[in-house]
C-alpha positions as CSV (number, residue, x, y, z in Angstrom):
1,M,-25.1,-48.6,-186.8
2,K,-26.0,-45.9,-189.2
3,K,-25.0,-42.1,-188.6
4,Y,-26.7,-39.2,-189.1
5,A,-25.9,-35.3,-188.9
6,I,-28.3,-32.4,-188.3
7,I,-26.8,-29.2,-188.9
8,L,-28.5,-26.3,-187.7
9,A,-28.3,-23.1,-190.2
10,A,-31.8,-21.2,-189.7
11,G,-30.3,-18.2,-187.8
12,K,-30.3,-14.6,-189.0
13,G,-27.6,-13.7,-186.5
14,T,-28.8,-10.4,-185.0
15,R,-25.6,-9.4,-183.3
16,M,-23.9,-9.7,-186.4
17,K,-25.4,-6.5,-187.6
18,S,-25.7,-8.2,-191.0
19,D,-28.1,-8.8,-193.7
20,L,-25.8,-11.9,-194.8
21,P,-27.0,-15.0,-193.1
22,K,-24.9,-15.6,-190.1
23,V,-23.5,-19.1,-191.3
24,L,-22.2,-17.4,-194.5
25,H,-19.8,-15.2,-192.9
26,K,-16.3,-16.6,-193.7
27,V,-13.2,-17.6,-191.8
28,T,-10.0,-18.4,-193.5
29,G,-11.8,-18.0,-196.6
30,K,-14.7,-20.8,-196.3
31,T,-18.1,-19.8,-194.9
32,M,-18.5,-21.3,-191.2
33,L,-21.2,-23.7,-192.7
34,D,-18.6,-25.2,-194.9
35,H,-16.1,-25.2,-191.8
36,V,-18.7,-27.3,-189.8
37,R,-19.6,-29.6,-192.9
38,V,-15.7,-30.3,-193.3
39,A,-15.8,-31.6,-189.7
40,V,-18.8,-33.5,-190.0
41,S,-17.8,-35.3,-193.3
42,A,-14.9,-37.0,-191.0
43,L,-18.1,-39.3,-189.8
44,S,-19.2,-39.9,-193.2
45,P,-22.7,-40.0,-192.1
46,D,-25.3,-42.0,-194.1
47,K,-27.6,-39.0,-194.1
48,E,-26.9,-35.2,-193.5
49,V,-29.9,-33.0,-193.2
50,I,-29.3,-28.8,-193.0
51,V,-31.9,-26.9,-191.2
52,V,-32.2,-23.5,-193.1
53,G,-34.4,-20.3,-192.3
54,H,-33.2,-16.7,-192.9
55,R,-32.2,-16.1,-196.6
56,A,-32.6,-19.9,-197.1
57,D,-32.0,-19.7,-200.8
58,D,-28.7,-17.8,-200.4
59,V,-27.3,-20.6,-197.8
60,L,-28.3,-23.5,-200.2
61,A,-26.8,-21.7,-203.0
62,S,-23.3,-21.6,-201.3
63,L,-23.5,-25.5,-201.0
64,A,-22.5,-26.9,-204.1
65,D,-23.6,-30.8,-203.5
66,G,-27.3,-30.0,-202.8
67,P,-27.6,-31.4,-199.5
68,E,-31.0,-32.7,-198.0
69,F,-32.6,-29.8,-196.1
70,V,-35.8,-28.5,-194.3
71,K,-36.9,-25.0,-193.8
72,Q,-37.6,-23.5,-190.5
73,E,-40.1,-20.8,-191.3
74,E,-40.1,-19.3,-187.9
75,Q,-37.2,-19.6,-185.6
76,L,-38.6,-20.8,-182.8
77,G,-35.6,-22.5,-180.8
78,T,-33.2,-25.3,-181.3
79,G,-35.8,-27.7,-180.3
80,H,-38.6,-26.7,-183.0
81,A,-35.4,-26.9,-185.5
82,V,-34.7,-30.3,-184.9
83,Q,-38.3,-31.4,-184.6
84,I,-39.1,-30.5,-188.1
85,V,-36.2,-32.7,-189.3
86,A,-38.5,-35.7,-188.3
87,P,-40.0,-36.5,-191.5
88,L,-36.8,-37.2,-192.8
89,L,-35.3,-39.1,-190.0
90,D,-37.6,-40.2,-187.0
91,K,-38.1,-43.6,-188.4
92,D,-34.7,-44.8,-188.5
93,E,-32.3,-46.7,-186.5
94,G,-29.1,-45.0,-185.6
95,T,-26.9,-42.2,-184.0
96,T,-27.6,-38.5,-184.8
97,L,-25.2,-35.7,-184.5
98,V,-26.8,-32.5,-183.8
99,I,-24.2,-29.4,-184.5
100,A,-24.7,-25.5,-185.0
101,G,-23.6,-23.9,-188.1
102,D,-21.7,-21.2,-186.5
103,T,-19.2,-23.3,-184.5
104,P,-16.2,-23.3,-187.6
105,L,-13.4,-24.2,-185.0
106,I,-14.9,-27.8,-184.4
107,S,-12.6,-30.8,-185.6
108,G,-13.6,-33.9,-187.3
109,D,-11.3,-35.5,-185.0
110,T,-13.3,-34.2,-181.9
111,L,-16.7,-35.5,-183.4
112,E,-15.0,-39.1,-184.3
113,K,-14.0,-39.1,-180.5
114,L,-17.4,-37.9,-179.4
115,F,-19.1,-40.7,-181.5
116,A,-16.6,-43.3,-180.1
117,Y,-17.2,-42.3,-176.6
118,H,-21.2,-42.2,-177.1
119,E,-21.3,-45.8,-178.3
120,S,-18.6,-47.1,-175.8
121,E,-21.0,-45.7,-172.9
122,G,-24.3,-47.2,-174.3
123,A,-25.8,-43.5,-174.1
124,T,-29.0,-42.2,-175.2
125,A,-27.5,-38.8,-175.2
126,T,-24.1,-37.5,-174.9
127,I,-23.4,-33.5,-174.7
128,L,-20.0,-32.2,-175.9
129,T,-19.0,-29.9,-173.2
130,A,-16.1,-27.8,-172.3
131,I,-14.7,-26.1,-169.2
132,A,-15.0,-22.2,-169.9
133,P,-12.6,-19.7,-168.3
134,D,-15.7,-17.3,-168.2
135,P,-19.1,-19.3,-168.8
136,T,-21.1,-16.2,-169.1
137,G,-23.9,-16.6,-171.8
138,Y,-23.8,-20.3,-172.2
139,G,-25.9,-22.9,-171.1
140,R,-24.5,-24.9,-167.8
141,I,-24.1,-28.3,-167.3
142,I,-25.8,-29.6,-164.3
143,R,-24.7,-32.8,-162.8
144,E,-25.7,-34.9,-159.7
145,G,-23.1,-37.4,-158.6
146,G,-21.1,-36.8,-161.6
147,Q,-24.1,-37.7,-163.9
148,V,-25.5,-35.1,-166.2
149,T,-29.1,-34.2,-165.0
150,K,-30.1,-31.1,-167.2
151,I,-28.8,-28.4,-169.0
152,V,-29.7,-24.6,-168.2
153,E,-29.7,-21.8,-170.1
154,Q,-28.1,-18.5,-169.1
155,K,-31.4,-16.5,-168.9
156,D,-33.0,-19.3,-166.9
157,A,-30.2,-20.0,-164.6
158,N,-30.4,-19.3,-160.8
159,E,-27.3,-17.8,-159.0
160,E,-25.8,-21.3,-157.9
161,E,-26.1,-22.5,-161.7
162,K,-24.6,-19.6,-163.4
163,A,-21.5,-20.3,-161.5
164,V,-20.8,-23.9,-162.7
165,P,-17.9,-23.6,-165.3
166,E,-18.8,-26.4,-167.4
167,I,-20.7,-25.5,-170.6
168,N,-22.8,-26.6,-173.3
169,T,-21.2,-26.3,-176.7
170,G,-24.2,-26.8,-178.5
171,T,-23.0,-30.2,-180.0
172,Y,-24.8,-33.3,-179.3
173,V,-25.2,-37.1,-180.1
174,F,-28.4,-38.9,-179.7
175,D,-29.9,-42.2,-180.3
176,N,-31.9,-41.1,-183.2
177,K,-35.4,-42.4,-182.3
178,A,-35.1,-41.7,-178.6
179,L,-34.4,-38.1,-179.9
180,F,-37.5,-37.6,-182.0
181,D,-39.6,-39.3,-179.4
182,A,-38.2,-36.7,-176.7
183,L,-38.9,-33.6,-179.1
184,T,-42.6,-34.6,-179.0
185,K,-42.5,-34.1,-175.2
186,I,-40.8,-30.6,-175.1
187,N,-42.7,-27.1,-174.5
188,N,-41.6,-23.5,-174.6
189,N,-42.5,-22.5,-171.2
190,N,-39.0,-20.5,-170.5
191,N,-38.1,-16.8,-170.6
192,Q,-37.7,-17.0,-174.3
193,G,-40.8,-18.6,-175.2
194,E,-38.6,-21.0,-177.2
195,Y,-38.4,-24.8,-177.6
196,Y,-35.1,-25.5,-176.5
197,L,-33.3,-28.8,-177.7
198,T,-31.5,-29.2,-174.3
199,D,-35.0,-30.1,-172.6
200,V,-34.6,-33.5,-173.9
201,I,-32.0,-34.1,-171.7
202,E,-34.1,-33.9,-168.8
203,I,-36.7,-36.1,-170.2
204,F,-34.3,-38.5,-170.8
205,K,-32.8,-38.7,-167.1
206,N,-36.4,-39.0,-165.7
207,A,-36.9,-41.7,-168.1
208,G,-34.0,-43.5,-166.4
209,Q,-32.0,-43.2,-169.7
210,K,-28.2,-42.7,-169.8
211,V,-26.9,-39.1,-170.4
212,C,-23.1,-38.5,-170.7
213,A,-21.2,-35.5,-171.2
214,Y,-17.5,-35.6,-173.4
215,S,-15.5,-32.7,-172.5
216,L,-13.3,-31.0,-175.3
217,D,-9.8,-30.8,-174.8
218,D,-9.3,-27.4,-176.5
219,F,-11.7,-25.0,-175.4
220,E,-11.1,-22.8,-178.7
221,E,-13.4,-25.6,-180.7
222,S,-16.2,-24.7,-178.6
223,L,-16.5,-21.0,-179.8
224,G,-19.7,-20.1,-181.4
225,V,-19.7,-17.1,-183.6
226,N,-22.6,-14.6,-182.8
227,D,-20.9,-11.3,-183.6
228,R,-18.0,-9.6,-185.3
229,V,-15.7,-10.1,-182.2
230,A,-16.3,-13.7,-182.1
231,L,-15.9,-13.9,-185.8
232,S,-12.5,-12.3,-185.6
233,Q,-11.5,-14.6,-182.7
234,A,-12.4,-17.3,-185.0
235,E,-10.3,-16.2,-187.6
236,K,-7.3,-15.9,-185.5
237,S,-7.6,-19.3,-184.1
238,M,-8.2,-20.9,-187.3
239,R,-5.3,-19.1,-188.9
240,A,-3.2,-20.3,-186.3
241,R,-4.1,-23.8,-186.7
242,I,-3.7,-23.6,-190.6
243,N,-0.2,-22.2,-190.0
244,H,0.7,-24.6,-187.6
245,N,-0.5,-27.7,-189.9
246,H,1.6,-26.2,-192.6
247,M,4.8,-25.9,-190.6
248,V,4.6,-29.4,-189.3
249,N,4.0,-30.4,-192.8
250,G,7.7,-28.9,-193.8
251,V,6.7,-25.5,-194.7
252,T,8.7,-22.5,-193.8
253,L,6.8,-19.4,-192.5
254,I,9.2,-16.8,-191.1
255,D,6.4,-14.8,-189.5
256,P,3.2,-17.2,-189.0
257,E,1.5,-14.2,-187.0
258,T,1.4,-12.2,-189.9
259,T,0.9,-14.8,-192.5
260,Y,-2.7,-15.1,-193.9
261,I,-3.4,-18.5,-195.3
262,D,-6.9,-19.8,-196.4
263,A,-8.2,-23.1,-195.5
264,D,-8.2,-24.6,-199.0
265,V,-4.9,-23.6,-200.0
266,E,-2.3,-26.6,-200.4
267,I,1.5,-26.1,-200.0
268,A,4.0,-28.7,-200.6
269,P,6.9,-28.9,-198.3
270,D,10.3,-26.9,-198.5
271,A,8.2,-23.8,-199.6
272,L,9.3,-20.7,-198.0
273,I,6.8,-17.9,-197.1
274,E,7.9,-14.5,-195.5
275,G,5.6,-12.3,-193.3
276,N,3.0,-10.0,-194.5
277,V,1.9,-12.6,-197.1
278,V,-1.7,-13.4,-198.0
279,I,-2.7,-16.5,-199.6
280,K,-6.3,-17.1,-200.7
281,G,-8.9,-19.4,-202.0
282,K,-7.8,-22.6,-204.0
283,T,-4.4,-21.9,-204.3
284,T,-1.9,-24.7,-204.8
285,I,1.8,-23.9,-204.0
286,K,4.5,-26.7,-205.0
287,S,8.1,-27.2,-203.3
288,G,10.7,-25.0,-203.6
289,V,8.4,-21.7,-204.0
290,V,9.7,-18.6,-202.4
291,I,7.1,-15.9,-201.5
292,T,8.5,-12.6,-200.3
293,N,7.0,-9.9,-197.8
294,G,4.0,-8.1,-199.1
295,S,2.7,-10.9,-201.6
296,R,-0.8,-11.5,-202.5
297,I,-1.8,-14.9,-204.2
298,V,-5.5,-15.8,-204.9
299,D,-6.8,-18.9,-206.4
300,S,-3.4,-19.6,-208.5
301,V,-1.0,-22.4,-209.1
302,L,2.8,-21.7,-208.3
303,H,4.8,-24.8,-209.5
304,S,8.0,-25.7,-208.3
305,N,10.9,-23.1,-207.6
306,V,8.7,-20.2,-208.5
307,E,9.7,-17.0,-206.9
308,V,7.0,-14.0,-206.2
309,R,8.7,-10.9,-204.9
310,N,6.3,-8.4,-203.3
311,S,3.6,-9.0,-205.9
312,T,0.2,-10.0,-206.7
313,V,-1.0,-13.4,-208.2
314,E,-4.7,-13.8,-209.3
315,S,-6.2,-16.8,-210.8
316,S,-3.0,-17.5,-212.7
317,I,-0.8,-20.4,-213.3
318,M,3.2,-19.7,-212.7
319,E,5.2,-22.9,-213.9
320,T,8.3,-24.2,-213.0
321,G,11.2,-21.6,-212.3
322,S,9.2,-18.6,-213.5
323,N,9.5,-15.5,-210.9
324,I,7.9,-12.1,-210.7
325,G,8.2,-8.8,-209.0
326,P,9.0,-6.7,-207.1
327,Y,5.6,-4.8,-207.5
328,G,4.5,-7.1,-210.2
329,H,0.6,-8.0,-211.1
330,L,-0.8,-11.0,-212.6
331,R,-4.3,-10.7,-213.5
332,P,-6.7,-13.5,-213.8
333,Q,-6.4,-16.3,-216.7
334,T,-2.4,-15.4,-217.0
335,I,0.0,-18.5,-217.6
336,L,3.9,-18.0,-217.5
337,H,5.7,-21.0,-218.5
338,E,9.0,-22.4,-217.4
339,N,11.5,-19.7,-216.3
340,V,9.6,-16.7,-217.4
341,H,11.0,-13.5,-215.9
342,V,8.2,-10.7,-215.0
343,G,9.8,-7.9,-213.4
344,N,9.1,-4.6,-211.6
345,F,6.0,-2.7,-212.1
346,V,4.9,-5.3,-215.0
347,E,1.2,-6.1,-215.2
348,I,-0.2,-8.9,-217.3
349,K,-3.7,-9.9,-217.9
350,G,-5.4,-12.8,-219.7
351,S,-2.2,-13.7,-221.4
352,T,0.3,-16.8,-221.9
353,L,4.0,-16.5,-221.9
354,G,6.3,-18.9,-223.2
355,A,9.2,-20.5,-221.9
356,N,12.2,-17.9,-220.8
357,T,10.4,-14.9,-222.1
358,K,11.5,-11.9,-220.2
359,A,9.5,-8.6,-219.4
360,G,11.8,-6.9,-217.0
361,H,9.8,-3.7,-216.2
362,L,7.4,-1.0,-216.7
363,T,5.4,-3.0,-219.3
364,Y,1.6,-4.2,-219.8
365,I,0.6,-7.2,-221.6
366,G,-3.3,-8.1,-221.8
367,N,-4.9,-10.8,-224.1
368,A,-1.6,-11.7,-225.6
369,T,-0.1,-15.1,-226.6
370,V,3.5,-15.0,-226.5
371,G,6.3,-17.4,-227.6
372,E,9.3,-18.7,-226.2
373,D,12.4,-16.5,-225.7
374,V,10.5,-13.3,-226.2
375,N,11.9,-10.2,-224.9
376,F,10.0,-7.3,-223.9
377,G,11.6,-3.7,-223.4
378,A,10.8,-1.4,-220.7
379,G,7.5,0.8,-221.3
380,T,6.0,-1.8,-223.7
381,I,1.8,-1.9,-224.0
382,T,-0.3,-4.0,-225.7
383,V,-3.0,-1.8,-226.8
384,N,-6.0,-4.6,-226.4
385,Y,-9.2,-2.4,-225.8
386,D,-10.6,-0.1,-228.3
387,G,-13.5,1.1,-225.5
388,Q,-16.0,-1.3,-226.8
389,N,-14.2,-4.5,-227.5
390,K,-11.0,-6.5,-226.8
391,F,-8.3,-7.5,-229.3
392,H,-5.5,-10.3,-229.1
393,T,-2.1,-10.1,-229.6
394,E,0.2,-12.9,-230.9
395,I,4.0,-12.8,-230.5
396,E,5.8,-15.6,-232.0
397,D,9.2,-17.2,-230.4
398,H,12.5,-15.1,-230.1
399,A,11.0,-11.9,-231.2
400,F,12.4,-8.7,-229.5
401,V,10.0,-6.0,-228.6
402,G,12.0,-2.6,-228.3
403,S,11.8,-0.2,-225.3
404,N,8.4,2.0,-225.2
405,S,6.9,-0.1,-228.3
406,T,3.2,0.3,-228.7
407,L,1.4,-2.7,-229.9
408,I,-1.9,-2.0,-231.4
409,A,-3.8,-5.2,-231.4
410,P,-5.3,-7.2,-233.2
411,L,-1.7,-7.9,-234.2
412,H,0.9,-10.8,-235.2
413,I,4.4,-10.5,-234.5
414,G,6.5,-13.2,-236.3
415,K,9.4,-15.3,-235.2
416,N,12.7,-13.6,-234.8
417,A,11.0,-9.9,-235.7
418,L,11.9,-6.9,-233.9
419,T,10.3,-3.7,-233.0
420,A,12.4,-0.7,-232.9
421,A,12.3,1.3,-229.6
422,G,9.4,4.1,-229.4
423,S,7.6,2.4,-232.2
424,T,3.7,2.3,-232.6
425,I,3.2,-1.2,-234.5
426,T,-0.2,-1.1,-236.3
427,S,0.5,-3.6,-238.8
428,D,1.5,-7.4,-238.7
429,V,5.2,-7.9,-238.5
430,P,6.5,-10.8,-240.9
431,D,9.2,-13.3,-239.3
432,D,13.1,-12.1,-239.4
433,T,11.8,-8.4,-239.8
434,V,12.5,-5.2,-238.0
435,A,9.5,-3.0,-237.7
436,I,9.9,0.8,-237.3
437,G,7.0,2.7,-236.5
438,R,7.9,6.0,-235.2
439,A,7.9,9.7,-236.6
440,R,11.2,10.8,-238.3
441,Q,12.9,13.7,-235.7
442,T,12.9,17.2,-237.0
443,D,14.9,19.7,-235.3
444,K,14.2,23.7,-235.3
445,I,17.2,25.3,-234.2
446,G,16.8,28.2,-232.0
447,R,12.9,28.0,-231.7
448,A,13.0,27.3,-228.3
449,K,13.8,31.0,-227.3
450,K,10.3,31.8,-228.6
451,L,8.5,29.6,-226.4
452,P,7.0,30.3,-222.6
453,H,9.1,28.0,-221.1
454,Y,12.6,29.4,-222.2
455,K,14.6,31.1,-219.5
456,K,17.9,32.7,-220.6
457,L,20.7,31.4,-219.1
458,D,22.9,33.9,-217.1
459,D,26.2,34.8,-219.1
């Protein structure tokens, strides 16, 4: 039997108080819509259709694979949103999932179980339900003799129905042809003046068709994000899930409650991460990596046995055995090869440092290619920008850059060359050369007594 999926992503999300479409708000670094699509992908649907509406172009631009979509010009309710998918699906035999794009905590495992239950029961419709500690605001599942008879929205429920704790999560599985046939029979005679998808349940029951409900084991998965409070709840829950999975897979998190790891981060077993660490984007961390308190890693690759001590690494690569910190900063397009040492208050941007090179402290390296076994003394600066253009510095193997050297790009420093401490280097330095670029010291004996700062010492 073929499987189809309809993802509802047309809403503006008024309660979010944001111009950004609701489904594009992020949870652990991924949009809510992306989270839902990852869960749906566990079903390997034969066709996936996304219903877009508010700022549809922005929603579609966020989806790299160009899925099929329909546009809901007016938001007239969930029933209407599914109705407009009919030209793409209503002739097909199969089973269709309908899910909201603002339910980022739903898991692929849950959707697989929902489908399996639906098929085992031979149902026309199966509703994913949950028992809510406080059901206020949710549609209620109304049963008679244990069987689902209808779903009543909060604003249309009477007092007895409002007391029902079983709620509709907004996720359903339907016989595809039966769904689109029933949608032709719904109306908007309700307090909202909208076409409710939930009305098809009563249509099925009145036609003697079987309607089932599959209850979630974990109520958290049912969370629909309608405001910033729920968004923060989703973030906290997803982060706890992510951290739990990493720890189960062999990663040591010293303080999981203060460790923030995005959904797409990959971490190998035997990595150790201290508290107050943020790891974002598409970061990959290999075995034996140590990341200490206060570090921030974004879109980077950290190979085996790398150490990041209270530092920031952005869009960079640290190869095996390299280390940084404390208070170091790797800016985008930086590569540290094996066993490179970057110390405290060192910033590197758009540069490659060869194996065993060291920049111990108080140094800026920008737009440079640096060979192996190069040593940077404290206070070194590559002057790569003249206010209009960026220029490149090349430093070859075994060079020694003396403390407080200023290297004016474009510049080439040869193998085994040395720049004397305090030098400003403006010309290329050949191999095996010592370059001294500083003014000769001149002493004016006694001249200090005539300067405003001078204070005569007591005899």
